[in-house]
MIGUDO-624694 format. One record per residue (C-alpha): residue number from 1; x, y negated, z. Coordinates in Angstrom, 2 decimals. Each point is the difference from the previous one (the first is absolute). Layout:
BEGIN
   nr       px       py       pz
  NUM        X        Y        Z
...
***
This chain:
BEGIN
   nr       px       py       pz
    1    25.52    25.82   -26.49
    2     1.87    -3.28     0.64
    3    -0.55    -0.95    -3.66
    4    -3.77     0.45     0.35
    5     0.01    -2.01     3.24
    6     1.96    -2.83    -1.63
    7    -2.38     0.03    -2.98
    8    -3.01    -0.33     2.32
    9     1.66    -2.87     1.87
   10     0.70    -1.90    -3.23
   11    -3.71     0.06    -0.84
   12    -0.98    -1.37     3.40
   13     2.81    -2.54    -0.05
   14    -1.02    -1.26    -3.45
   15    -3.59    -0.40     1.18
   16     1.13    -1.90     3.11
   17     2.20    -2.31    -2.07
   18    -3.00    -0.93    -2.16
   19    -2.44    -0.27     2.91
   20     2.29    -2.15     2.17
   21     1.29    -2.07    -2.91
   22     3.65     0.86     0.71
   23     2.71    -1.16    -2.37
   24     3.78     0.01    -0.30
   25     1.88    -2.65     1.95
   26     3.60    -0.85     0.68
   27     1.43     2.51     2.50
   28     0.38    -1.27     3.53
   29     2.98     1.80     1.52
   30    -1.35    -0.54     3.54
   31    -3.41     1.46    -0.77
   32    -1.31     3.10     1.75
   33     0.37     2.95    -2.38
   34    -3.28     1.61    -1.02
   35    -0.39     3.68    -0.75
   36    -1.34     0.44    -3.52
   37    -2.49     2.70     0.84
   38    -3.37     0.37     1.66
   39     0.42     1.03     3.63
   40    -2.80     1.85     1.83
   41    -1.07    -1.82     3.16
   42    -2.20     0.79     2.98
   43    -2.35    -2.52     1.58
   44     1.15     0.35     3.62
   45    -3.19    -1.60     1.42
   46    -2.05     2.81    -1.57
   47     1.92     2.58     2.02
   48    -0.95    -1.78     3.23
   49    -3.76    -0.02    -0.63
   50    -2.18     2.53     1.83
   51    -3.40     1.21    -1.21
   52    -2.52     0.31     2.84
   53    -3.61     1.07     0.49
   54    -2.20    -1.63     2.62
   55    -3.53     0.62     1.28
   56    -1.75    -2.62     2.10
   57    -3.37     0.41     1.74
   58    -1.77    -3.05     1.41
   59    -3.40    -1.09     1.26
   60    -1.31    -2.60    -2.47
   61    -3.61     0.01     1.26
   62     0.18    -3.43     1.68
   63    -1.98    -2.96    -1.37
   64     0.65    -0.28    -3.73
   65     2.64    -2.33    -1.38
   66     3.12     0.25     2.16
   67     3.19     1.93    -0.79
   68     1.19     3.12     1.87
   69     3.71     0.72    -0.46
   70     0.90     3.57    -0.99
   71     3.76    -0.41    -0.52
   72     2.66    -2.68     0.53
   73     3.34     0.01    -1.82
   74     2.68     0.32     2.73
   75     2.69    -2.65     0.52
   76     3.01     0.61    -2.24
   77    -2.02     1.96    -2.59
   78    -1.66    -0.64    -3.36
   79    -2.73     2.21    -1.46
   80    -1.09     0.68    -3.54
   81    -3.56     1.34     0.23
   82    -0.41     2.49    -2.86
   83    -3.22     1.91     0.81
   84    -3.03    -0.60     2.18
   85    -2.98     2.16     0.97
   86    -2.85    -1.87     1.72
   87    -2.71     2.22     1.47
   88    -3.65    -0.73    -0.73
   89    -1.67    -2.27     2.56
   90    -3.62    -0.37     1.10
   91     0.17    -3.80    -0.35
   92     1.80    -2.24    -2.48
   93     3.75    -0.32     0.57
   94     3.17    -0.73    -1.93
   95     3.74     0.61     0.41
   96     2.22    -3.09     0.23
   97     3.59    -1.01     0.66
   98     1.09    -3.08     1.91
   99     3.19    -1.90     0.74
  100    -1.62    -1.57     3.07
  101    -1.27    -3.02    -1.92
  102    -1.56     1.28    -3.21
  103    -2.27     3.05    -0.26
  104     0.10     1.62    -3.45
  105    -2.62     2.68    -0.86
  106     1.33     3.16    -1.65
  107    -3.47     1.48    -0.64
  108    -3.46    -1.30    -0.72
  109    -2.49    -0.04     2.87
  110    -2.10     3.17     0.05
  111    -0.82     3.28     1.70
  112     1.49     2.50    -2.46
  113     3.27     1.84     0.50
  114     2.89    -1.50    -1.96
  115     3.11     1.85    -1.12
  116     2.43    -2.04    -2.03
  117     3.61    -0.25    -1.02
  118     1.43    -3.49     0.32
  119     3.21    -1.93     0.42
  120    -0.22    -2.51     2.84
  121     3.00    -1.33     1.92
  122    -0.30    -0.81     3.71
  123     2.63    -1.80     2.09
  124     0.68     0.55     3.69
  125    -2.93    -1.02     2.20
  126    -2.58     0.25    -2.80
  127    -3.11     2.05     0.73
  128    -2.38     2.36    -1.78
  129    -3.55    -0.34     1.28
  130    -3.66     0.74    -0.71
  131    -3.00    -2.26     0.44
  132    -2.44     0.91     2.77
  133    -3.39     1.27    -1.15
  134    -2.43    -0.68     2.84
  135    -1.18     3.60    -0.34
  136     0.20     2.32     3.04
  137     0.82     3.00    -2.22
  138     3.45    -1.46    -0.87
  139     1.75     0.79     3.29
  140     2.73     2.24    -1.47
  141     0.80    -1.16    -3.53
  142     3.13     1.48    -1.59
  143     2.47    -1.83    -2.24
  144     2.82     2.07    -1.52
  145     2.94    -1.44    -1.88
  146     3.28     0.84    -1.64
  147     2.71    -2.62     0.13
  148     3.71    -0.42    -0.59
  149     1.87    -1.47     2.95
  150     3.34    -1.74    -0.19
  151     2.17    -1.97     2.40
  152     0.04    -3.79    -0.26
  153     3.26    -1.80     0.63
***
């Protein structure tokens, strides 16, 4: 088995030498010794991420055009929004994110339900909101989402 493992490492090592443009140089006796094999590694940050599901219900029936916040990223956290389910509305609305200065739409304005996978990163304090519709039937609109939460240092 060690022979097979060494053979596999040689292939990867040869490919890395070509890709990184490595070449022979005079040996530096004070240099840090490198292991001549591929070592498996684990991305530690990935282990600290938590997948969460959230459901928000808000009244968005006020006069059309303003934003109603459904969720705010807590202090010390970062979110990666990976799935969103916007319920159908009686009046036109859209889902947006904001950093407090800029509002960025995630969906087109409309009344239809929207279910979509996406990759959107949100820093602490950022919000997920929907535009008000001006329609009295939109008093309990639901927005569901799946996101990955991690600590920010």
